[in-house]
C-alpha positions in Angstrom: 57.8 43.3 -29.4 59.4 41.8 -26.3 57.7 39.1 -24.2 56.8 39.5 -20.6 59.3 36.9 -19.7 62.1 38.7 -21.5 61.1 42.0 -19.9 61.1 40.5 -16.4 64.5 38.9 -16.9 65.8 42.4 -17.6 63.8 44.1 -14.8 64.3 41.5 -12.1 60.6 41.9 -11.1 60.0 38.2 -10.7 63.1 36.4 -9.6 65.0 39.5 -8.5 68.1 38.2 -10.2 69.5 41.7 -10.8 70.1 44.5 -8.2 67.4 47.1 -7.7 69.1 49.6 -10.0 68.9 47.2 -13.0 65.3 47.9 -13.6 65.9 51.6 -14.1 69.1 51.1 -16.0 68.2 48.2 -18.4 64.5 48.7 -18.8 63.7 52.4 -18.6 60.7 51.9 -20.8 59.0 50.0 -18.0 58.4 53.0 -15.8 55.1 54.9 -15.8 55.0 58.4 -17.2 55.3 60.4 -13.9 54.7 63.8 -15.6 51.6 62.5 -17.4 50.3 61.0 -14.1 50.7 64.4 -12.3 49.1 66.2 -15.2 46.1 64.0 -15.2 45.7 64.3 -11.4 45.9 68.1 -11.7 43.4 68.2 -14.5 41.0 65.9 -12.6 41.1 68.3 -9.7 39.2 70.9 -11.7 36.1 68.7 -11.5 34.6 69.7 -8.1 37.1 72.4 -7.2 35.6 75.3 -5.3 34.8 78.3 -7.5 38.0 80.4 -7.9 40.0 77.8 -6.1 43.3 76.1 -6.8 44.6 72.5 -6.5 45.4 73.2 -2.9 41.7 73.9 -2.2 40.7 70.3 -2.8 37.5 69.0 -4.3 33.9 68.2 -3.5 33.1 65.4 -6.0 30.3 63.4 -4.3 29.1 60.4 -6.2 26.4 61.2 -8.8 27.0 64.9 -8.6 27.7 67.1 -11.6 31.4 67.1 -10.7 31.3 63.3 -10.6 29.7 63.1 -14.0 32.2 65.5 -15.7 35.1 63.7 -14.0 33.9 60.4 -15.2 33.7 61.8 -18.7 37.2 63.1 -18.4 38.4 59.6 -17.3 36.7 57.9 -20.2 38.4 60.3 -22.7 41.7 59.5 -21.1 41.1 55.8 -21.4 40.2 56.2 -25.1 43.3 58.2 -25.7 45.3 55.1 -24.7 43.6 53.1 -27.5 41.6 50.9 -25.1 37.9 50.6 -24.9 36.0 51.6 -21.8 33.0 49.6 -20.7 30.4 50.7 -18.1 28.6 47.9 -16.1 25.1 48.0 -14.8 26.3 49.5 -11.4 28.2 52.3 -13.2 31.7 51.0 -12.7 34.1 51.8 -15.6 36.3 49.0 -16.9 39.0 48.8 -19.6 41.0 45.8 -20.6 44.2 45.4 -22.5 46.2 42.5 -24.0 46.7 39.0 -22.5 45.5 35.6 -23.7 41.7 35.4 -24.0 41.5 32.1 -22.1 43.2 33.7 -19.0 41.4 35.6 -16.2 42.4 39.3 -16.0 44.5 40.9 -13.4 42.3 43.8 -12.1 43.6 47.1 -10.6 42.2 50.5 -10.0 40.4 52.7 -7.5 37.7 55.5 -7.4 37.4 59.2 -8.1 34.4 60.3 -6.1 35.2 62.2 -2.9 33.8 63.3 0.4 32.5 66.9 0.7 35.6 69.1 1.1 38.0 66.2 0.1 41.5 66.1 -1.3 43.1 65.4 -4.7 44.7 62.0 -4.0 42.2 59.7 -2.3 41.2 57.2 -5.0 42.3 59.5 -7.8 46.0 58.3 -7.6 45.1 54.6 -7.8 42.7 55.2 -10.7 45.1 57.1 -12.9 48.0 54.9 -11.9 46.1 52.0 -13.2 45.8 53.7 -16.6 49.5 54.5 -16.5 50.3 50.8 -15.9 48.5 49.8 -19.0 50.2 52.5 -21.0 53.6 51.6 -19.6 53.0 48.0 -20.8 51.9 49.3 -24.2 55.0 51.5 -24.5 57.4 48.7 -23.6 55.6 46.4 -26.0 55.2 43.8 -23.2 53.1 40.7 -23.9 51.4 39.6 -20.8 49.8 36.2 -20.2 46.8 37.6 -18.3 44.7 40.5 -19.7 45.3 43.7 -17.7 42.1 45.3 -16.6 41.7 48.7 -15.0 38.6 49.8 -13.1 37.1 53.0 -11.8 34.8 52.0 -9.0 31.7 54.2 -8.8 30.4 55.5 -5.5 33.2 54.5 -3.0 32.6 57.2 -0.4 29.7 56.8 1.9 28.2 60.3 1.5 25.5 59.3 -1.0 22.8 57.0 0.4 24.9 56.4 3.5 26.6 53.5 1.7 30.3 53.1 1.2 32.0 50.9 -1.4 28.6 50.8 -2.9 29.3 49.8 -6.5 32.0 47.3 -5.8 29.7 45.9 -3.1 27.2 45.1 -5.9 29.9 43.4 -8.0 30.7 41.2 -4.9 27.0 40.2 -4.7 25.8 42.4 -1.9 22.5 43.2 -3.5 19.1 43.1 -1.8 15.5 43.7 -2.8 14.6 47.4 -2.5 18.2 48.6 -2.8 17.4 50.6 -5.9 14.5 52.3 -4.2 16.5 54.0 -1.4 16.2 57.8 -1.5 18.9 60.4 -1.0 18.7 64.1 -1.9 15.3 63.4 -3.5 16.8 60.8 -5.9 16.4 57.0 -5.8 19.5 54.9 -5.9 18.3 53.4 -9.2 18.0 56.9 -10.8 21.4 57.8 -9.4 23.0 54.8 -11.1 21.1 55.7 -14.3 22.6 59.2 -14.0 26.2 57.7 -14.4 25.1 55.5 -17.3 24.5 52.3 -15.3 21.4 50.2 -15.7 19.5 49.6 -12.5 16.9 47.5 -14.4 19.7 44.9 -15.1 21.7 45.5 -11.9 22.1 41.7 -11.4 24.4 41.6 -14.4 27.0 43.6 -12.5 27.4 40.8 -10.0 30.6 38.7 -10.6 31.3 35.3 -9.2 34.3 34.0 -7.3 37.3 33.7 -9.6 36.0 36.4 -12.0 39.5 37.9 -11.9 42.9 36.4 -11.4 43.8 38.9 -8.7 43.1 42.5 -7.6 45.5 45.3 -6.7 44.8 48.8 -5.5 47.2 51.7 -5.1 46.1 54.2 -2.5 47.3 56.9 -0.2 47.7 55.6 3.3 45.3 58.2 4.8 47.2 57.8 8.1 50.7 58.9 9.2 52.6 55.6 9.7 54.6 55.7 6.4 55.2 59.5 6.6 56.5 59.3 10.1 58.8 56.4 9.3 60.0 57.9 6.0 59.0 54.7 4.2 57.8 55.1 0.6 55.8 51.9 0.2 53.3 50.2 2.4 52.2 46.6 1.9 48.7 46.2 3.3 48.2 43.2 5.5 44.5 43.5 5.6 41.6 46.0 5.6 39.7 46.5 8.9 36.1 45.4 9.2 33.6 48.2 10.0 30.4 47.8 12.0 28.3 51.0 11.8 25.3 51.5 14.1 22.4 54.0 13.8 21.3 55.1 17.2 18.1 56.8 18.2 17.6 58.2 21.7 14.1 59.2 22.7 13.7 61.5 25.7 11.2 64.3 26.3 11.4 67.8 25.0 10.5 70.4 27.7 11.0 73.9 28.7 14.7 74.6 29.6 13.8 77.1 32.3 10.9 75.5 34.1 11.9 71.8 34.2 13.9 70.8 37.3 17.1 69.0 36.7 15.9 65.9 38.5 12.9 65.6 36.2 14.6 65.9 32.9 14.7 63.2 30.2 17.5 64.8 28.1 18.3 62.9 24.9 21.5 64.9 24.4 22.8 64.1 27.8 22.2 60.4 27.0 23.9 60.9 23.6 26.9 62.5 25.3 27.3 59.7 27.7 27.0 57.1 24.9 29.7 59.0 22.9 32.1 58.8 25.8 31.2 55.1 26.3 32.2 54.5 22.6 35.6 56.1 23.3 36.1 54.1 26.6 35.1 50.8 25.0 37.6 51.2 22.2 40.3 52.2 24.7 39.6 49.5 27.3 41.2 46.6 25.4 44.6 46.1 23.8 44.7 46.2 20.0 44.3 48.7 17.2 40.5 48.8 17.3 38.9 52.3 17.1 35.4 53.6 17.9 33.9 56.8 16.6 30.7 58.8 16.9 30.9 60.8 13.7 27.3 62.1 13.2 24.9 63.6 15.7 21.7 65.5 15.3 19.4 66.8 18.0 15.7 67.7 18.0 14.2 70.3 18.4 17.7 71.9 18.4 16.6 75.0 20.2 18.6 76.8 22.9 15.6 77.0 25.3 14.3 73.5 24.8 15.6 70.3 26.5 16.5 67.9 23.6 13.8 65.3 23.2 15.4 63.3 20.5 19.0 62.6 19.4 20.3 60.5 16.5 23.9 59.5 16.1 26.1 57.1 14.3 28.5 54.7 16.1 31.3 53.0 14.2 33.8 50.4 15.3 36.8 49.2 13.2 39.2 46.3 13.6 40.8 43.5 11.7 38.9 40.9 13.8 35.3 40.2 13.3 35.1 38.7 16.8 36.4 41.9 18.3 33.8 44.0 16.4 31.0 41.7 17.7 32.3 42.0 21.3 32.4 45.8 21.0 28.9 45.8 19.7 27.6 43.7 22.6 29.4 45.9 25.1 27.9 49.0 23.4 24.4 47.6 23.7 24.9 46.8 27.4 26.3 50.3 28.1 23.4 51.9 26.1 20.9 50.0 28.3 22.5 51.3 31.4 22.6 54.9 30.1 19.0 54.7 29.1 18.1 53.7 32.7 20.3 56.5 34.2 18.8 59.2 31.9 15.2 57.9 31.8 15.4 57.7 28.0 14.9 55.0 25.4 17.9 54.0 23.3 17.6 51.8 20.2 20.6 50.6 18.2 20.5 49.2 14.7 23.5 47.6 13.0 23.2 49.6 9.8 26.1 48.4 7.7 29.0 46.0 8.0 32.2 45.7 6.0 33.9 42.4 6.8 37.6 42.4 7.6 39.6 41.5 4.4 43.1 40.0 4.7 45.4 40.7 1.8 46.6 37.6 0.0 50.1 36.6 1.0 51.1 36.0 -2.6 50.0 39.4 -3.7 51.8 41.0 -0.7 54.9 39.1 -1.7 54.7 40.4 -5.3 54.3 44.0 -4.0 57.3 43.6 -1.9 59.4 42.2 -4.7 58.3 45.0 -7.0 59.3 47.7 -4.4 62.6 46.0 -3.8 63.3 45.7 -7.6 63.3 49.5 -7.9 65.1 50.1 -4.7 62.2 51.2 -2.5 62.0 50.3 1.2 58.6 48.9 2.3 56.8 47.9 5.4 53.6 46.0 6.2 50.7 47.7 7.9 46.9 47.3 8.2 44.4 49.6 6.5 42.3 51.4 9.0 40.1 52.8 6.2 37.7 50.9 4.0 38.4 50.4 0.3 36.8 48.7 -2.7 39.5 46.1 -2.3 37.6 44.9 0.7 34.7 43.9 -1.4 36.7 42.3 -4.2 38.7 40.2 -1.8 35.6 37.9 -1.7 36.1 37.2 -5.4 39.9 36.8 -5.9 43.3 37.3 -4.2 43.6 40.9 -3.2 46.5 43.3 -2.3 47.0 47.0 -1.7 49.9 49.3 -2.0 50.0 52.4 0.2 52.1 55.6 -0.3 52.7 58.2 2.4 50.1 60.8 3.3 51.9 63.9 4.4 51.0 64.5 8.1 48.6 61.6 8.0 45.9 64.0 6.6 43.1 62.8 4.4 39.5 63.6 3.6 40.6 67.2 3.6 41.9 69.8 1.1 45.2 69.5 3.0 45.5 65.9 1.9 48.9 65.6 0.2 51.2 62.9 -1.3 54.4 64.1 -3.0 54.6 63.7 -6.7 57.7 61.5 -6.3 55.7 59.2 -4.0 52.9 59.1 -6.4 55.3 57.9 -9.1 56.9 55.4 -6.8 53.6 53.9 -5.9 52.6 53.7 -9.6 55.8 52.0 -10.5 55.4 49.5 -7.7 51.9 48.8 -8.9 53.4 48.2 -12.4 56.1 45.8 -11.1 53.6 43.9 -8.9 51.2 43.4 -11.8 54.0 42.1 -14.0 55.4 39.9 -11.2 52.0 38.3 -10.6 51.5 37.8 -14.4 54.9 36.1 -14.5 54.0 33.6 -11.8 50.7 32.6 -13.3 49.2 32.1 -9.8 49.5 33.7 -6.4 
């Protein structure tokens, strides 16, 4: 058995004393098993695939669904096949730990496998199975790490169920309020949903972890945008994850006959909603920066072709790396909503439904990712994450970093979501190198 220090001296992952090709030439056992990674991702895709469909048809694997349950069982079997023991916490997250000294905090890495309806085969899935491959690569090379290596499959990352995103990692980070387990979605309480995936809502507080629970956290993920693909860059080093402020908006007008109500007497809730939707776009465009604004959900009542809409409900979402910018956008939205309500003779209420704080990636973790990519000859670039991730929650507990790999055409949350198998392997090997580099430093 070789020590981590001996391995790193061969691989050049810590001090980069050898050229990038040295890793592949002198320590071939360090690489993840790319064929096995692909095979696992292809097998996972059968859980939630449309009837009669193929890999190219994507998946619908919403949290707590039957497809989610069978996919989690598949993941547990794969973990056991690596001779490590899976553990499910009270929130339903799956952990598995390997090696290291018992008095050292673990380096944590992983992702999720739940999807949006009509999603793809790489969002979350790649990072989850790459985490298992990292542990198996360390096992195969007989590397002794100082820190335990711990993989995680976060439950319920997508916001389809209960309207909450990063839900289970959010609990781990301490975002837990009275009544959370009583929320209802699809006729099921959140507590019963967690029970369905072998969590324990009666002891949900035990899932909460304190600051310093882990040495550091890394997550490999597809970019979900087109920056890396357009640039032809295989590795992205995430500088930070944008904050998200999501508002629930209700517009009350008056339903009335579409043929007999004069235009000047109407209180059309949909007209007000349309004006507010354009206002969201204009507010996001009006300032310099990378902020974005979206109305992604809209429902109208009574939703009849011969009735003036009397009620409209919509979601408004702003994203940016600056909390101050998000607050300013929210204030501007409220002012514009008040003006639109006056113009349309409607009543508009806005409620800040959920917030994800901006999460900067730790500079030391970013450096380790860059070193790992360089050591295997991969160009990289820094970029922000416009999508939310579980890493955003865990950043409150320990130093956090993320690795992005290209999304072909920038497409995600779609069956057309695609990352090349070569880029999947490159990302997994960069994750492996970053984990070992961090372990070698002892601190970040």
